[in-house]
C-alpha positions as CSV (number, residue, x, y, z in Angstrom):
1,M,-16.3,70.3,-1.2
2,N,-16.7,66.2,-0.9
3,S,-16.0,65.9,-4.7
4,K,-12.7,67.8,-4.3
5,M,-11.5,65.9,-1.4
6,A,-12.6,62.2,-3.5
7,P,-9.0,62.1,-5.5
8,Y,-6.8,62.6,-2.4
9,L,-8.7,60.2,-0.3
10,K,-8.9,57.9,-2.7
11,A,-4.8,58.2,-2.6
12,L,-4.5,57.7,0.7
13,A,-6.2,54.9,0.5
14,V,-4.0,53.6,-1.8
15,M,-1.0,54.6,0.1
16,A,-3.0,52.8,3.0
17,A,-3.0,49.8,1.3
18,L,0.6,49.8,0.3
19,A,1.9,50.5,3.1
20,L,-0.1,47.1,5.1
21,L,0.7,45.0,2.5
22,P,3.5,43.4,4.1
23,P,2.1,42.6,7.8
24,L,-0.9,41.6,5.7
25,V,1.1,38.7,3.4
26,K,3.0,38.1,6.0
27,F,0.2,37.0,8.1
28,I,-2.4,35.4,5.1
29,A,1.1,33.9,3.5
30,P,4.2,34.2,5.2
31,D,6.4,32.0,2.8
32,K,4.9,34.0,0.0
33,W,6.2,37.4,1.3
34,E,9.4,37.0,-0.2
35,L,8.6,36.5,-4.0
36,T,5.4,39.2,-3.8
37,A,8.3,41.5,-2.3
38,H,10.3,40.7,-5.2
39,I,7.6,41.8,-7.3
40,C,6.3,45.0,-5.6
41,I,9.6,46.1,-4.9
42,K,10.4,46.0,-9.0
43,I,6.7,47.5,-9.4
44,L,7.3,50.1,-7.9
45,L,10.9,51.4,-9.2
46,N,9.4,50.5,-12.7
47,V,6.4,53.1,-11.7
48,G,8.9,55.8,-11.1
49,F,11.3,55.0,-14.4
50,G,7.8,55.1,-16.1
51,L,6.7,58.6,-14.9
52,C,10.3,60.3,-15.7
53,L,9.7,58.9,-19.3
54,W,6.2,60.2,-18.9
55,M,7.2,63.4,-18.0
56,M,9.7,63.5,-20.6
57,L,7.5,62.5,-23.2
58,Q,5.5,65.8,-22.5
59,A,8.4,67.8,-23.9
60,G,8.7,65.9,-26.6
61,E,11.4,64.2,-25.7
62,L,11.2,60.1,-27.1
63,S,14.2,58.7,-24.6
64,L,15.7,55.2,-25.7
65,G,18.6,55.9,-23.4
66,Q,16.7,55.8,-20.0
67,G,18.4,51.9,-18.9
68,G,21.6,53.6,-19.3
69,F,20.9,56.5,-16.9
70,I,19.9,53.6,-14.6
71,T,23.2,52.0,-15.3
72,I,24.9,55.1,-14.7
73,G,23.4,56.0,-11.1
74,G,23.9,52.2,-10.5
75,Y,27.6,52.2,-11.1
76,T,28.4,55.1,-9.5
77,T,26.8,53.5,-6.3
78,G,28.4,50.9,-6.6
79,I,31.7,52.4,-7.2
80,L,31.8,54.9,-4.5
81,V,30.2,52.3,-2.2
82,A,31.3,48.8,-2.5
83,K,34.4,48.6,-4.9
84,Y,36.9,51.6,-3.6
85,N,34.6,52.8,-0.5
86,L,34.8,56.1,-0.8
87,I,31.2,56.7,0.5
88,S,30.4,55.2,3.9
89,V,26.8,56.3,4.1
90,V,25.0,54.5,0.9
91,W,22.2,57.3,1.0
92,L,25.2,60.0,-0.1
93,G,25.7,56.9,-3.1
94,Y,22.3,57.3,-4.5
95,L,22.8,60.7,-4.5
96,A,26.1,60.9,-6.0
97,G,24.6,58.6,-8.9
98,A,21.6,60.7,-9.1
99,L,24.2,63.8,-9.6
100,A,26.2,61.8,-12.6
101,A,22.8,61.1,-14.4
102,A,22.1,64.5,-13.9
103,A,25.1,65.8,-15.0
104,I,25.7,63.4,-18.2
105,A,22.2,64.1,-18.9
106,L,22.9,67.9,-18.9
107,L,26.0,67.7,-21.6
108,L,23.8,65.2,-24.1
109,G,20.3,67.3,-23.3
110,Y,22.0,70.6,-24.4
111,L,23.2,69.0,-27.6
112,I,20.5,66.9,-28.7
113,V,17.1,68.2,-27.8
114,H,16.6,70.3,-30.4
115,L,16.3,67.0,-32.4
116,K,12.6,65.5,-33.2
117,R,11.3,62.2,-31.8
118,I,13.0,59.8,-33.9
119,F,16.1,61.3,-33.9
120,F,16.5,62.2,-30.5
121,L,15.2,58.4,-29.3
122,L,17.8,57.0,-31.9
123,V,20.5,59.4,-30.1
124,T,19.8,58.5,-26.9
125,W,19.6,54.6,-27.9
126,S,22.7,55.0,-29.0
127,F,24.2,56.7,-25.9
128,A,22.9,54.2,-23.9
129,E,24.1,51.1,-26.2
130,M,27.5,53.2,-26.1
131,L,28.1,52.0,-22.3
132,H,27.9,48.6,-22.5
133,P,31.8,48.0,-24.4
134,V,32.9,50.8,-21.9
135,V,31.6,49.2,-18.5
136,T,32.3,45.8,-20.1
137,S,36.4,47.2,-20.8
138,F,37.8,48.6,-17.4
139,E,38.2,46.9,-14.7
140,H,39.0,50.0,-13.1
141,P,36.6,51.1,-12.1
142,F,34.0,49.5,-13.6
143,G,34.5,45.9,-12.9
144,G,35.0,44.8,-16.1
145,S,32.6,41.9,-17.4
146,M,31.9,40.9,-13.7
147,G,31.1,44.0,-12.5
148,I,30.7,45.1,-9.3
149,I,29.3,43.0,-6.2
150,N,28.8,43.3,-2.2
151,I,27.0,46.5,-3.1
152,P,25.2,47.0,0.4
153,P,21.8,48.0,1.4
154,P,21.4,51.4,2.8
155,E,21.9,52.2,6.5
156,G,18.3,51.9,8.5
157,L,16.5,49.3,6.7
158,T,17.3,46.8,9.5
159,I,14.6,48.3,11.5
160,F,12.2,46.3,9.3
161,G,13.6,43.3,10.3
162,E,14.4,42.4,6.8
163,T,16.0,43.5,3.9
164,W,13.2,42.7,1.7
165,T,10.6,44.6,3.7
166,G,12.8,47.4,3.6
167,Y,13.2,47.4,0.5
168,Y,9.9,47.4,-0.2
169,Y,9.2,50.2,1.6
170,L,12.0,52.1,0.1
171,A,10.8,51.6,-3.4
172,L,7.3,52.7,-2.4
173,V,8.3,55.8,-1.3
174,Y,10.5,56.3,-4.2
175,G,7.4,55.5,-6.4
176,L,5.0,57.8,-4.6
177,S,7.5,60.5,-4.5
178,V,8.2,60.2,-8.4
179,L,4.2,60.2,-8.5
180,W,4.0,63.8,-6.2
181,I,7.2,65.7,-7.9
182,V,5.6,64.3,-11.8
183,W,1.9,65.4,-10.6
184,R,3.0,68.7,-9.2
185,I,4.9,69.6,-12.3
186,A,2.5,68.7,-14.8
187,G,0.1,71.1,-13.1
188,S,2.3,73.9,-12.5
189,K,3.3,76.8,-15.4
190,V,6.7,74.6,-16.3
191,G,4.3,71.8,-17.2
192,L,1.7,73.6,-19.4
193,I,4.8,74.5,-21.1
194,T,6.7,71.9,-21.4
195,K,2.5,69.9,-22.9
196,S,2.8,72.6,-25.6
197,I,6.6,72.6,-26.7
198,G,5.5,68.5,-27.0
199,Q,2.6,69.8,-29.1
200,N,4.0,72.4,-31.4
201,D,7.7,73.9,-30.4
202,T,7.9,76.3,-33.2
203,L,4.9,78.0,-32.0
204,V,6.3,78.3,-28.1
205,T,9.7,79.8,-29.5
206,F,7.3,82.1,-32.0
207,C,5.9,82.7,-28.1
208,G,8.9,84.3,-27.0
209,L,9.8,81.6,-24.7
210,Y,13.6,79.3,-24.6
211,V,12.4,76.3,-25.8
212,R,15.5,74.4,-25.1
213,K,15.7,75.9,-21.5
214,Y,12.8,73.6,-21.0
215,K,13.6,71.1,-23.1
216,V,17.1,70.2,-21.1
217,M,15.4,71.1,-17.7
218,I,12.8,68.1,-18.1
219,F,15.3,65.7,-19.3
220,V,17.6,66.5,-16.7
221,L,15.1,66.5,-13.5
222,G,13.8,63.2,-15.2
223,C,17.7,61.6,-15.4
224,F,18.4,62.7,-12.2
225,I,15.1,60.4,-10.7
226,T,16.0,57.8,-12.4
227,G,19.8,57.9,-11.3
228,I,18.2,57.7,-7.9
229,G,16.0,54.8,-8.7
230,G,19.2,53.2,-10.5
231,G,21.0,53.2,-7.2
232,I,18.3,52.1,-5.2
233,M,17.8,48.9,-7.6
234,T,21.5,48.0,-8.0
235,S,22.1,48.4,-4.1
236,Y,18.7,46.0,-3.7
237,L,20.0,43.4,-6.5
238,T,23.3,43.4,-4.2
239,A,25.5,43.3,-7.8
240,I,25.8,45.3,-11.0
241,S,27.4,44.1,-14.6
242,P,27.2,45.2,-18.1
243,E,24.5,42.6,-18.4
244,T,22.1,44.4,-15.5
245,F,20.3,47.0,-17.6
246,T,20.2,46.2,-20.9
247,F,18.4,47.6,-24.3
248,F,15.4,45.7,-22.9
249,T,15.3,48.0,-19.7
250,S,14.9,51.3,-22.0
251,L,12.4,49.2,-24.0
252,D,10.3,48.1,-21.1
253,I,10.6,51.7,-19.6
254,I,9.1,53.0,-22.9
255,M,6.3,50.0,-22.7
256,F,4.8,51.0,-19.8
257,N,3.9,54.2,-21.2
258,L,2.5,52.6,-24.5
259,I,0.6,49.6,-23.0
260,G,-0.7,52.2,-20.0
261,G,-1.4,55.4,-22.1
262,M,0.6,58.3,-22.6
263,G,-2.6,60.4,-22.6
264,T,-2.7,61.1,-18.6
265,I,0.1,60.5,-15.4
266,T,-1.8,56.8,-14.7
267,G,-1.0,55.0,-17.9
268,P,2.8,54.5,-17.1
269,I,1.3,53.3,-13.5
270,V,-1.0,51.2,-15.3
271,G,1.8,49.9,-17.8
272,A,4.0,49.3,-15.2
273,V,2.0,47.1,-12.6
274,I,0.8,45.1,-16.4
275,L,4.4,44.5,-18.2
276,S,6.2,44.6,-14.4
277,G,4.4,41.2,-13.9
278,L,4.5,40.0,-17.5
279,N,8.1,40.5,-17.1
280,E,8.7,37.9,-14.4
281,Y,7.1,35.1,-16.4
282,L,8.9,36.0,-19.6
283,F,12.3,36.5,-17.9
284,A,13.6,32.9,-18.9
285,A,12.3,33.4,-22.8
286,G,15.5,35.7,-23.2
287,Y,15.1,36.9,-26.7
288,W,11.6,35.2,-27.3
289,R,10.4,38.3,-25.0
290,M,11.1,40.4,-28.3
291,V,7.9,37.9,-30.0
292,V,6.0,38.6,-27.4
293,Y,6.7,42.7,-27.3
294,G,6.1,43.0,-31.5
295,L,2.6,41.7,-30.4
296,I,1.7,43.9,-27.8
297,I,2.9,46.8,-29.7
298,I,1.0,45.6,-33.0
299,F,-2.1,45.4,-30.8
300,F,-2.0,48.6,-28.9
301,I,-0.6,50.5,-32.3
302,T,-3.5,48.8,-34.0
303,L,-6.7,48.3,-31.7
304,L,-5.7,50.5,-28.5
305,P,-3.7,53.8,-29.4
306,G,-4.5,55.4,-26.0
307,G,-3.3,52.3,-23.7
308,M,-5.4,50.7,-21.3
309,I,-6.6,53.8,-19.6
310,S,-8.5,54.5,-22.7
311,L,-10.4,51.1,-22.9
312,P,-13.4,52.3,-20.7
313,A,-14.2,54.7,-23.1
314,V,-13.8,52.6,-26.0
315,L,-15.6,49.9,-24.6
316,R,-18.5,52.2,-23.4
317,K,-18.5,54.2,-27.0
318,R,-18.7,50.4,-29.0
319,F,-21.3,49.8,-26.7
320,A,-23.8,53.2,-27.4
321,R,-22.9,52.3,-31.3
322,K,-24.4,48.9,-30.6
323,T,-27.1,50.0,-29.0
324,K,-28.0,52.8,-31.6
325,K,-27.8,50.2,-34.4
326,Q,-30.3,48.1,-32.6
327,E,-32.4,51.0,-31.9
328,V,-32.5,52.1,-35.7
329,G,-33.1,48.1,-36.6
330,L,-36.5,47.9,-34.3
331,G,-37.3,51.7,-35.6
C-alpha cells in the first residue's frame, strides 16, 4: 500500500512546494519575486508545450510546427479580446484560441498524418513558417508588423494582489493540468494504441485499427492544449507580433524532449526546466543560440541519446563496468 501511494505523495509534495513558492520568495527576497515569477511562468508553460509534443511523439508525429499553433491561439485571443473587443471575457478568448488551433490542426492533420517522421516534420515546419508572412502582411485582423497590443489579463487574477503572482498560479494550473491529461492518456487504451502506432503503424493497421483516426485525434488534442497555452502566454506578454513566436519556439519544444529524454513523461519536464532557464541567459545572443543548440544536439545524440533522465542509468552502468574491470585486474 505504501509503495503504491509513494508516487502520489511525492506529486502532492511537489505541488505543495510550487504552490508555496510565491509567499516563500516574497518573504525571503521580495525584490527577486518579479524575476522569479517570470522565469517560473515560462518554465510552466513550456512544460505544457513539451508534454503536448511528447504525446504526439508517442504516435510518431514529430512536429516542428507547434510554434505555429501557439501563434494561432495567441492571435485569436488577441483579436477577439483586444483588437476588436468581440469577447469581453478573456477566458473565452483562451478557449476560442484553442478551438481555432484545433480546427486548423484537424484540417492539416487529416492531410499529413500518414507521412513518416521527417516528411511530417518538414510539412509542419512549412505550415508554421507560412504564418509569419500572413500575419505580417494584413493589418486587419492581425495588426501587421506591429501586431496587437494591450491584451488584458484574465478576470480574477487581481485576487492575488499582482498580475505576476496571478499568472504564476495560472501557469501552474496549466502545466499540472497538461501533465495530468497526458499522463492519463498515456496509461489508457488510447495511449497504448498510439504508442504502438509510433513503433509500427503498419502492424497496427493489420490488427484492424484505423491508424489515421488515432493520429489525427492525438494531433488535434495536442494542438488544442497548445493553443490554450498560446493564449495564456500572449495575455501574459500583453502583446503579440509576428516575431513573438518564431521558428525558435518550435525548435525549443523539440529540444525539451531531446534534452530531457523521450522515453518517459518526465523527459520533457526536465528538458523544459533546463532549457527555459538556459534561454534566459541566451536571449541576448540572438542567432548565436543556434550554435549552442547545435552543440547541445550533437552532445545528446552522440553521448546521451536517452536524454537527462537516462543519465543515472548510464553512470551506474559505467561505474559497474569500471568496478568489474578492477575486480578482473585484481583477480
